C-alpha positions as CSV (number, residue, x, y, z in Angstrom):
1,M,-5.8,8.4,9.7
2,S,-3.3,8.8,7.2
3,T,0.2,9.5,7.5
4,L,3.4,9.3,6.7
5,S,6.6,9.1,8.8
6,K,10.6,9.0,7.8
7,Y,13.5,7.6,9.3
8,H,17.0,7.2,8.9
9,Q,18.1,3.5,7.8
10,D,21.0,3.9,10.5
11,H,18.3,5.5,13.1
12,P,15.2,3.6,14.0
13,E,14.9,4.6,17.3
14,I,14.2,8.5,15.5
15,C,12.0,9.6,13.7
16,Q,13.3,12.3,11.8
17,L,8.9,13.5,10.4
18,H,5.8,12.4,11.2
19,T,2.7,14.2,9.8
20,T,-0.5,13.5,9.0
21,N,-1.0,16.1,6.6
22,T,-3.0,14.7,3.2
23,N,-1.4,17.7,1.0
24,E,2.1,16.7,2.9
25,I,2.1,13.5,2.1
26,T,0.6,14.3,-1.0
27,A,3.8,16.4,-2.0
28,L,6.5,14.6,0.3
29,L,5.6,11.3,-1.9
30,S,5.5,12.8,-5.4
31,V,9.8,14.3,-4.8
32,L,10.0,10.0,-4.7
33,D,7.9,9.5,-7.4
34,V,5.4,7.4,-5.5
35,T,1.6,8.6,-5.7
36,F,-0.8,9.1,-3.3
37,E,-4.0,10.0,-3.9
38,R,-7.9,10.0,-1.9
39,W,-10.2,8.2,-3.8
40,Q,-14.4,8.7,-3.3
41,A,-17.1,5.6,-3.9
42,S,-19.4,7.1,-6.4
43,F,-22.2,5.6,-4.2
44,P,-22.3,3.8,-0.2
45,I,-20.1,0.6,0.2
46,D,-20.3,-1.4,3.1
47,S,-19.7,-5.1,3.9
48,S,-22.5,-6.5,1.5
49,T,-20.5,-5.0,-1.5
50,S,-19.7,-6.9,-3.5
51,N,-16.1,-7.2,-5.2
52,E,-17.4,-6.1,-8.8
53,Q,-19.9,-3.3,-7.1
54,I,-16.8,-2.5,-5.7
55,L,-15.3,-1.7,-8.7
56,E,-17.5,-0.2,-10.7
57,A,-18.3,2.8,-6.8
58,Y,-14.6,3.2,-8.4
59,A,-15.1,2.7,-12.4
60,K,-14.2,6.3,-12.9
61,D,-10.8,6.2,-10.6
62,I,-9.9,2.7,-11.5
63,Q,-10.5,3.7,-16.1
64,A,-8.5,7.1,-15.6
65,F,-5.4,5.6,-13.3
66,K,-5.2,2.7,-16.1
67,E,-5.4,5.0,-19.1
68,A,-2.2,7.3,-17.5
69,G,-0.2,4.0,-16.5
70,G,-0.8,1.6,-19.0
71,Y,-2.8,-0.2,-16.6
72,Q,-4.0,-4.0,-17.5
73,T,-6.3,-5.9,-14.7
74,V,-7.8,-5.1,-12.0
75,D,-9.1,-6.5,-9.0
76,V,-10.4,-6.8,-5.3
77,V,-9.0,-8.4,-2.5
78,S,-9.7,-9.1,1.1
79,M,-8.1,-9.3,4.6
80,H,-10.0,-10.7,8.0
81,A,-8.8,-11.0,11.0
82,H,-10.2,-15.1,11.1
83,H,-8.7,-15.9,7.7
84,P,-6.5,-19.4,8.6
85,D,-3.5,-17.7,6.4
86,K,-3.0,-14.7,8.4
87,V,0.3,-14.9,10.1
88,A,2.2,-16.2,7.2
89,F,0.3,-13.7,4.7
90,R,1.7,-11.1,7.0
91,E,5.5,-13.1,7.9
92,K,6.0,-13.5,4.2
93,F,5.3,-9.1,2.6
94,L,7.5,-8.1,6.1
95,S,10.4,-8.6,4.4
96,E,12.2,-6.5,2.1
97,H,11.2,-7.0,-1.7
98,I,11.3,-5.2,-6.0
99,H,8.1,-6.2,-7.8
100,T,9.2,-4.8,-11.8
101,E,6.6,-3.8,-12.4
102,D,4.7,-0.8,-9.5
103,E,2.6,-2.1,-6.7
104,I,-0.6,-0.2,-6.4
105,R,-3.1,-0.3,-3.2
106,F,-6.0,2.1,-3.5
107,F,-8.3,1.3,-0.2
108,V,-11.4,0.6,0.4
109,N,-11.5,0.0,4.2
110,G,-9.3,-0.9,6.7
111,K,-5.3,-0.2,7.0
112,G,-1.9,-1.9,5.7
113,L,1.5,0.0,6.3
114,F,3.8,0.7,3.7
115,C,7.5,0.5,4.4
116,L,9.6,2.0,1.8
117,H,13.5,1.6,1.7
118,I,14.2,5.2,-1.0
119,G,18.3,5.7,-0.4
120,E,19.2,6.3,2.9
121,Y,15.3,6.3,3.9
122,I,12.8,4.4,5.9
123,Y,9.2,6.5,4.5
124,Q,6.1,4.1,5.9
125,I,2.7,5.6,5.2
126,L,0.0,4.2,6.9
127,C,-2.7,3.7,3.9
128,E,-6.7,3.9,5.9
129,K,-10.2,3.6,3.9
130,E,-10.0,5.6,0.8
131,D,-5.9,5.8,0.9
132,L,-4.3,4.9,-3.0
133,I,-0.8,4.3,-2.3
134,S,1.1,3.5,-6.0
135,V,5.5,2.3,-4.8
136,P,7.4,2.7,-8.2
137,A,8.2,-0.3,-9.3
138,N,12.6,-2.1,-8.5
139,T,11.1,0.1,-4.9
140,P,12.1,-1.6,-1.5
141,H,9.6,-2.2,0.4
142,W,7.0,-4.1,2.9
143,F,4.3,-3.9,3.7
144,D,2.7,-4.7,7.4
145,M,-1.4,-5.4,7.7
146,G,-1.6,-6.1,11.9
147,S,-1.2,-8.9,13.7
148,E,-5.9,-8.9,12.9
149,P,-5.9,-7.8,9.7
150,E,-9.2,-6.1,8.6
151,F,-9.3,-4.6,4.9
152,T,-10.3,-5.0,1.1
153,A,-8.1,-3.0,-1.8
154,I,-8.0,-2.2,-5.3
155,R,-5.1,-3.7,-6.7
156,L,-3.6,-2.9,-10.8
157,F,-1.0,-4.6,-12.7
158,N,0.7,-3.8,-15.8
159,N,0.4,-7.5,-16.7
160,Q,-2.7,-10.2,-16.6
161,E,-0.1,-12.5,-14.6
162,G,0.0,-9.2,-11.6
163,W,3.1,-8.6,-9.3
164,V,5.4,-11.5,-8.2
165,A,7.9,-10.3,-4.9
166,H,11.4,-10.5,-5.3
167,F,13.2,-10.8,-2.1
168,T,16.3,-8.9,-1.1
169,G,17.1,-10.7,1.7
170,S,18.2,-7.5,3.9
171,P,17.0,-8.2,7.5
172,I,16.2,-4.3,7.4
173,A,12.3,-4.6,8.3
174,N,12.9,-5.7,11.4
175,Q,14.4,-2.6,12.8
176,F,11.2,-0.4,12.2
177,P,7.9,-0.6,13.7
178,L,5.0,-2.5,12.7
179,L,1.1,-2.3,12.9
180,D,0.6,-3.4,16.1
């Protein structure tokens, strides 16, 4: 179930807000200029569905999002518990970083935890199947895919090269809860 939790940066032990209400999550994140949406596939998707078919199943939503935000490219990425580099990938994205463009992820299946550092607060958004999140450019954040990752996600980019992480050097991510 999708969740939003809010913490003060100086008090990671105290959760100030926790909700699983999708409408509330959408509204609260909207105030922060973070987009949170739910998409439905136009046909059933399973583990044998190709990346091309996944893009086709969400083509209407993808096109509308591309047109509204000027996104140029889209792809599908997957991470699985048996991936040989899963530990290295998890560690890399657990460090606080920014991107000079929006980071957009739509979860076709599985889950991931986005942690946004906005002002004095940390907003943790657990995204699951059918969730889209768009983290605005230059927003400090980190991402946890868990110790046994299992997800497929659609990514949209503003430029052909994709995004580059610029690490802040802050150790703040080490203070907040992880997936597992």
